[in-house]
C-alpha positions in Angstrom: -6.7 10.5 -11.8 -5.3 6.9 -10.8 -4.9 5.6 -8.0 -1.1 5.3 -6.2 -1.9 2.2 -5.3 -1.9 1.0 -9.1 1.6 3.0 -8.7 2.6 0.4 -6.2 0.8 -2.8 -8.3 2.9 -2.1 -11.2 6.4 -1.6 -9.4 6.3 -4.2 -6.9 4.9 -6.8 -9.8 7.5 -6.3 -12.3 10.0 -5.9 -9.7 12.6 -8.9 -8.4 14.6 -8.5 -5.3 18.0 -8.1 -5.7 21.1 -10.5 -4.8 22.3 -9.3 -1.2 25.6 -10.7 0.1 24.8 -9.4 3.7 21.4 -10.4 4.4 21.2 -7.8 7.5 21.9 -4.9 5.1 18.9 -6.6 3.0 16.5 -5.7 5.4 18.1 -2.5 6.6 17.0 -1.6 2.5 13.6 -3.6 2.2 12.6 -1.8 5.8 12.9 1.5 4.1 11.0 0.8 1.0 8.3 -0.8 3.1 8.2 2.4 4.9 8.8 4.2 1.9 5.8 2.4 0.2 3.5 2.9 3.4 4.2 6.5 3.2 4.1 7.5 -0.5 0.0 5.9 0.1 -0.9 8.2 2.9 0.2 11.1 0.9 3.1 11.6 3.4 5.7 12.7 0.4 8.6 14.0 2.0 8.4 11.3 4.1 8.0 8.6 0.7 11.0 10.5 -1.1 13.6 10.3 2.6 12.8 6.5 3.2 13.6 5.7 -0.2 16.9 7.3 -0.3 18.2 5.4 2.6 17.2 2.3 1.1 19.0 3.7 -1.7 22.1 4.6 0.4 22.6 1.3 1.4 22.3 -0.5 -2.2 22.0 1.6 -5.3 20.6 -1.3 -7.6 16.8 -1.1 -6.1 16.0 1.0 -9.5 12.7 0.0 -9.3 12.0 -1.2 -5.9 13.5 2.3 -4.9 14.5 5.1 -7.5 11.2 4.8 -9.6 8.8 5.7 -6.0 11.4 8.0 -5.3 10.5 9.9 -8.9 7.2 9.4 -7.9 7.3 11.2 -4.9 8.9 13.8 -6.2 6.3 14.0 -8.6 3.3 13.8 -6.0 5.0 16.7 -4.3 5.4 19.3 -6.6 9.4 19.0 -7.1 9.6 18.5 -11.1 13.5 19.0 -11.6 14.2 16.6 -9.0 11.7 14.1 -10.2 13.2 14.4 -14.0 16.4 13.6 -12.9 15.5 10.6 -11.0 12.8 9.4 -13.7 15.8 9.8 -16.5 18.0 7.5 -14.2 15.5 5.1 -14.3 15.1 5.3 -17.8 19.0 4.7 -18.1 18.5 1.9 -16.1 15.8 0.0 -18.1 15.0 1.8 -20.9 11.9 3.1 -22.1 9.9 1.6 -19.4 6.1 3.1 -20.4 5.8 3.3 -16.5 8.7 6.2 -17.2 7.8 7.5 -20.3 4.1 8.5 -18.5 5.7 10.4 -15.7 8.4 12.1 -18.7 5.4 12.9 -20.4 3.7 14.0 -17.6 6.4 16.7 -17.0 6.2 17.9 -20.8 2.6 18.4 -20.3 3.0 20.5 -17.3 5.5 22.1 -18.8 4.0 22.5 -22.0 6.3 20.9 -24.2 3.9 19.2 -26.1 5.7 17.8 -28.7 7.9 16.3 -26.4 5.0 14.6 -24.8 3.7 13.5 -27.3 6.6 11.2 -27.8 6.6 9.8 -24.5 3.9 9.2 -24.4 2.6 7.5 -27.3 5.9 5.5 -26.0 3.5 4.9 -22.8 0.6 4.0 -24.6 1.8 1.1 -26.5 1.5 -1.0 -22.8 -0.6 1.8 -21.0 0.7 1.4 -17.2 -2.1 4.2 -15.9 -5.5 4.6 -17.2 -5.8 8.5 -17.8 -2.6 7.9 -20.4 -5.1 8.6 -23.2 -6.1 11.0 -21.8 -3.1 13.3 -21.5 -2.0 12.2 -25.0 -4.9 13.2 -26.6 -4.8 16.8 -24.1 -1.2 16.6 -25.6 -2.2 16.6 -29.0 -4.7 19.3 -28.7 -2.1 21.5 -27.1 -0.1 20.9 -30.3 -2.3 21.9 -32.5 -3.2 18.4 -34.2 -7.0 18.0 -34.1 -7.4 14.8 -35.2 -5.3 12.3 -33.3 -5.9 14.7 -30.6 -10.2 14.0 -30.9 -9.2 10.0 -32.0 -7.1 9.5 -27.9 -9.3 11.1 -25.9 -12.2 9.4 -27.5 -10.5 6.6 -26.1 -10.3 8.5 -23.0 -14.1 9.2 -22.5 -14.2 4.7 -23.2 -11.5 4.2 -20.0 -12.6 6.8 -17.7 -16.4 7.3 -18.5 -16.7 9.3 -15.3 -13.7 11.7 -15.7 -15.8 14.7 -16.6 -12.1 16.4 -17.6 -11.9 14.1 -20.6 -15.4 14.6 -22.1 -14.9 18.7 -21.4 -11.6 18.8 -23.6 -13.2 16.4 -26.7 -15.7 18.6 -26.7 -13.3 21.4 -27.7 -11.8 19.5 -30.0 -14.7 18.6 -31.7 -15.3 22.8 -31.9 -12.4 23.7 -32.7 -12.8 21.3 -35.8 -16.0 22.8 -36.2 -17.7 19.9 -35.9 -20.5 21.7 -33.5 -23.6 19.5 -32.5 -20.9 16.6 -31.2 -19.0 19.6 -28.9 -22.5 20.6 -27.7 -23.5 16.9 -26.9 -19.7 15.9 -25.7 -19.8 19.2 -22.9 -22.9 18.5 -22.0 -22.1 15.2 -20.7 -18.9 16.6 -19.4 -21.5 18.8 -17.6 -23.3 15.7 -16.7 -21.0 13.6 -15.3 -19.4 16.3 -12.9 -23.1 16.9 -11.1 -23.1 13.1 -11.0 -19.1 13.1 -9.3 -20.9 16.1 -7.1 -23.7 14.3 -6.2 -22.2 10.7 -5.3 -19.8 13.0 -3.3 -22.5 14.1 -1.2 -24.1 10.5 -1.1 -20.7 9.4 0.5 -21.0 12.2 3.5 -24.6 11.2 3.9 -23.9 7.5 3.9 -20.8 8.4 6.3 -23.2 10.9 8.7 -26.1 7.7 8.6 -23.5 5.0 10.2 -22.1 7.0 12.5 -25.4 8.1 14.1 -28.0 5.4 13.2 -28.4 1.9 12.7 -27.6 -0.4 9.6 -30.9 -0.5 8.4 -31.1 2.9 8.2 -28.1 3.8 6.7 -27.9 0.8 3.9 -30.6 2.2 1.4 -27.9 5.7 1.0 -25.2 4.1 1.2 -25.3 1.2 -1.2 -26.5 4.2 -4.1 -23.0 3.5 -4.7 -23.0 0.4 -5.5 -21.6 0.2 -9.1 -21.1 -3.6 -10.3 -18.3 -2.7 -12.6 -16.8 -0.1 -10.8 -13.7 -1.5 -8.9 -12.7 2.6 -6.9 -16.5 3.3 -6.3 -17.2 -0.4 -4.6 -13.6 0.3 -2.4 -14.9 3.0 -1.8 -18.2 1.5 -0.7 -16.2 -1.2 1.5 -13.9 1.4 2.6 -16.9 3.4 3.9 -18.8 0.4 6.0 -15.3 -1.0 6.9 -14.3 2.2 8.4 -18.1 2.2 10.8 -17.2 -1.6 11.8 -19.6 -3.4 9.5 -18.2 -5.7 7.8 -20.7 -7.7 7.2 -22.0 -4.9 4.5 -18.7 -4.3 3.8 -18.2 -8.3 1.9 -20.4 -7.9 -0.5 -18.4 -4.8 -2.8 -15.0 -5.7 -1.3 -15.6 -9.6 -2.8 -16.6 -7.8 -6.4 -13.9 -4.8 -5.9 -11.2 -8.4 -5.7 -12.5 -9.7 -8.9 -12.3 -6.6 -11.0 -8.9 -5.2 -9.6 -7.0 -8.8 -9.0 -3.8 -7.0 -9.0 -4.5 -4.1 -6.7 -2.5 -5.5 -3.8 -5.1 -3.0 -1.4 -7.9 -4.0 -2.8 -6.9 -7.7 -1.8 -5.8 -6.6 1.8 -9.0 -4.8 1.7 -11.2 -8.3 1.1 -9.0 -10.6 3.4 -9.3 -8.0 6.1 -12.7 -7.7 6.3 -12.7 -11.3 5.9 -10.0 -11.7 9.6 -13.4 -9.4 11.4 -15.6 -11.5 10.5 -13.5 -14.0 11.8 -13.3 -16.2 8.6 -9.9 -17.0 8.8 -9.2 -19.5 6.2 -10.6 -17.3 3.5 -8.3 -14.1 5.0 -5.7 -17.1 4.6 -5.9 -18.0 1.2 -6.7 -14.5 -0.4 -3.3 -12.8 1.6 -1.9 -16.2 0.0 -2.2 -15.8 -3.3 -1.4 -11.4 -3.1 1.8 -12.4 -0.9 3.0 -14.1 -4.0 2.7 -11.0 -5.8 3.7 -8.6 -3.2 5.6 -11.0 -0.8 7.5 -7.9 0.3 4.2 -5.5 1.4 3.9 -4.3 5.3 0.6 -4.4 5.3 0.3 -7.5 3.7 2.4 -9.4 6.0 1.6 -7.9 8.6 -2.5 -9.0 8.2 -0.9 -12.3 7.5 0.5 -13.0 10.9 -2.6 -11.8 12.7 -4.8 -14.7 10.9 -2.0 -17.3 11.1 -2.3 -16.9 15.0 -5.7 -16.9 15.1 -6.0 -20.2 13.2 -3.4 -21.8 15.7 -0.5 -21.6 13.3 1.5 -20.0 16.1 5.6 -20.9 14.3 3.9 -19.9 10.7 2.4 -16.7 12.1 5.7 -15.7 13.9 7.2 -16.3 11.1 5.4 -13.8 9.2 5.1 -11.0 11.7 8.8 -11.3 11.7 9.3 -10.3 8.1 6.3 -7.9 8.9 8.8 -5.9 11.5 11.8 -6.2 9.4 9.6 -3.9 7.2 8.7 -2.2 9.8 9.8 -1.8 13.0 8.5 1.3 14.1 4.6 -0.2 13.9 3.2 -1.2 17.6 0.7 -3.0 17.0 3.3 -5.6 15.1 6.0 -5.4 17.1 3.8 -6.5 20.4 1.8 -9.3 18.3 5.7 -10.5 17.2 6.6 -9.8 20.7 3.8 -12.4 22.5 4.0 -14.8 19.7 7.9 -15.5 20.4 6.9 -15.6 24.3 4.2 -17.9 23.2 6.7 -20.7 21.1 9.3 -20.1 23.8 6.8 -21.3 26.8 5.4 -24.0 23.8 9.6 -25.5 23.6 9.8 -25.6 27.0 7.1 -27.4 27.3 8.3 -29.7 25.3 12.0 -30.2 26.5 13.6 -28.2 23.2 16.0 -26.4 25.9 18.1 -24.3 22.5 15.1 -23.2 20.8 13.2 -22.0 23.8 16.4 -19.7 24.4 16.5 -18.6 21.2 13.4 -17.4 21.1 13.5 -15.9 24.5 16.7 -14.0 23.3 14.7 -12.6 19.3 11.7 -11.5 22.9 14.5 -9.2 24.6 15.8 -8.3 21.6 12.6 -6.9 20.9 11.6 -5.7 24.5 14.6 -4.6 26.2 13.8 -3.5 29.0 10.9 -6.1 30.0 12.2 -8.5 33.1 10.0 -11.2 32.0 12.0 -13.0 28.8 15.6 -12.6 31.2 13.0 -14.5 34.2 12.3 -17.7 32.1 15.4 -17.9 30.7 16.9 -17.6 33.8 14.5 -20.6 34.7 15.6 -22.7 31.3 19.7 -22.0 32.2 18.4 -23.3 36.1 16.6 -27.1 33.8 19.2 -27.0 32.1 21.6 -27.4 35.2 24.1 -24.2 34.1 23.2 -22.1 37.6 26.0 -19.4 36.7 24.3 -18.2 33.6 20.9 -19.0 35.0 21.4 -16.5 38.1 22.9 -14.1 36.2 19.8 -13.9 33.9 17.7 -13.7 36.8 19.6 -11.1 38.0 19.1 -9.2 34.8 15.8 -9.7 35.4 15.5 -8.4 39.1 17.2 -5.6 37.8 14.7 -4.6 35.0 11.7 -5.3 37.4 13.6 -2.8 39.8 13.5 0.0 37.3 10.3 -0.5 36.2 8.8 -0.1 39.8 11.4 3.1 40.4 10.6 4.9 36.6 9.4 8.2 37.9 6.3 10.1 36.8 5.5 11.7 33.5 5.3 15.2 34.6 2.0 17.2 34.0 
């Protein structure tokens, strides 16, 4: 089956951000949408649904950006009736969009309404949104007794997904029903061969991970590189991710570069490659990959957070701060992003103070204080700037607040065992 990254790629690539009169409301809706995407990618479907519902409560017009992924989350969470209602609502707004018709067809297949599934999946197949569209259409034709159409679509599906053993298995059953026994025998044998190869690859992945855990890279490479397939983005991404998870970015680079060439419209693939460049201190390449990806997916938290880190490492403090601020707006609950944003805000405040741009420095310090309301440092720095500006009253007030926060930190009770 396709990955959920495919879902996010299509949704984010085809949906434009709606116009809002209230920027704060827009940021709040964006934050819920972004956190919904993050939860969806991590298979936390109930949490994803809650985030998308929260976004829709703020702005019901977020049809493709929130209602469609809400329906996907409900579908993945085995809530077919709720998913159907949401997909139908999207359909009313967008028409027979291939993405929507694919899922409605899948729901009809699961409900064994094969004639309705054939109708919906044929509409999806005009511009197939996912690689297994042809498989489900062929399967529906087969179950509906239309063997010639079933064979045609399943033959197409085998070409599109040669590693999916279930496709050749269903095609073999169709051939058998048609009386094409020799073709059925060969196709069913192919299905078993593909299934066995997939099992063997799973064993190689496990052995690769074990070797990377326990021994030097030189011993693991001959095993791991058995997974390298120059024409399969999914397998290349799996291999690159394995190396990356075991802190071997040099080994991860080649498969991830090739995966990015094969799947240029996958945000996760582009993120993986940029992260590897970043880990290898190739900041220019990381920045280039991220800038290209962000033109297509400007509101993906992962891309913005990494872009901010890359810019900071490249010495682009103001630009990095802006990227991190946007990332924080999209996902305020990520502690690493919040920490980097806070530190970059303090650095910008110091930079502006040194240039005697006191108003700008104060603005950054107020932002830092809002990020970390219990920290005394922003208030201490504001007190110093007010003193430099000759505003002793405000300087004294900020110094008193800094002293109060410092004292409260020193008197906090110990956490019980």
